[in-house]
C-alpha positions, 0 to 999 in steps of 0.5 A: 604396627603404627608404620603399617597403619600409616602406609595403609592411609597413604595408599588410600589417599593416593587411589583417587589421584591415580584414578584421576590421572587415568581419566585424563584432563577434565572436559567442559560441556559444550555451549550450544549456539543460539538457533539462527533467526528464521522468517518463516511463518504467519504474521498480522499487523497494521500500518499508516502512511501518506500518499499522493494520487493522480487522476488523468481524464480524457474524452471529455464530452457532453450529450446535451442540447445546451440545457447544461448551459442554461439555454436549450439549443444553445450548443445545437448538439453534443460537444467534445471539449478539446483543448490541446493546452489543457490537461484534465488532471487532478492531484490529491493526497492524504493519510491512509492506514490499515491492516495486513496479513501474510506468510513467509517461507525462508529458503536459505537467505531468500524469503518468499512471501504473500501479503494482503492488505486493506487500507482506509484512505483519505486521498482527496482533491479538487480541480476547477477548469473551464474547457472552452470560453463558452462552457460552464466552469467545472469543479471536480471533487475526487476521493479514494475511500479505500484500496486493497492489494494482494502481493507477492514478496521477495526478500533477502535475509541478513539475519533480522534485517530483510530488504524486499521487493513486492508486486501484485493486484490492486483495487481501489474505490473512487468517487467523484462529484462534478458541478457545472456552473453556466456562464454568460451568455447563458440566460440561466446560471443555475449550477448542475451537480452529479456524482459517480462512484467507481471501482478501479482494478490494476497493479501494485509494485514497490519495495521496503525493508523489514527489521525483526525486533525479536522472534515475534515482533518486526517493524517495516518501511514500505513504498508502493505505486498503484496503477489503477487503470481507466474507468468511464465516468458518466455524470447524469444531469437528468433531462439536462444531459450528461457529461462523460470522461475517461479517468485513469487513477494512480497512487503513490504511497509511503508507509510504516508498519508493525507485524506480529509473527506467529 
């Protein structure tokens, strides 16, 4: 009887082992790879930087009988200031900062996007010149108060790192103050002053790099060149006459920014 009970116990003990042998080796559950990083989606952000501007003026003329020089009749009619040795250029620089909003579409490694930004600008500069020996000393103060762009972006994604090029439309608001200080032999040396504001429209081109810190936040560095075309500036001094110039504006901007992606 004892031998029979012992045999039964051994048979029961061997059943799990036999079943395990029939099942084969144990298989571990696969480890899922993380989803690849994707740039597709909306984003908003801010930026700040520094830039330089250039104003090139041409066709500088005055419609006055000489009153602007303190002596009516001194010139005897309108005058066009021509001086082959003098370029009427004005440089300015300053801080700029603003906000941007955009959307990216990622197709394989290519990233297509559109971005709009609005910038508050501190670009300003001053130039002093005297076109002719008898003309007044002209002091021009120029400032760009704001500018805005709407641009396409084309990037190539190396995971979370993306270099890109960009280009599109640019608009800038510029103001200029002109002060004319008459010089001898004008008998009256009272200065004249006038101001003009203009909106320049042109293009923006540039490029940059953007790095995603995680799925939501990214940082970027960017360079833009804005070619903002030429506008006519007519400084009105009332009954004394006026001064006209055609001024072409361009800006070069380097900036850094941060984006939050949805």
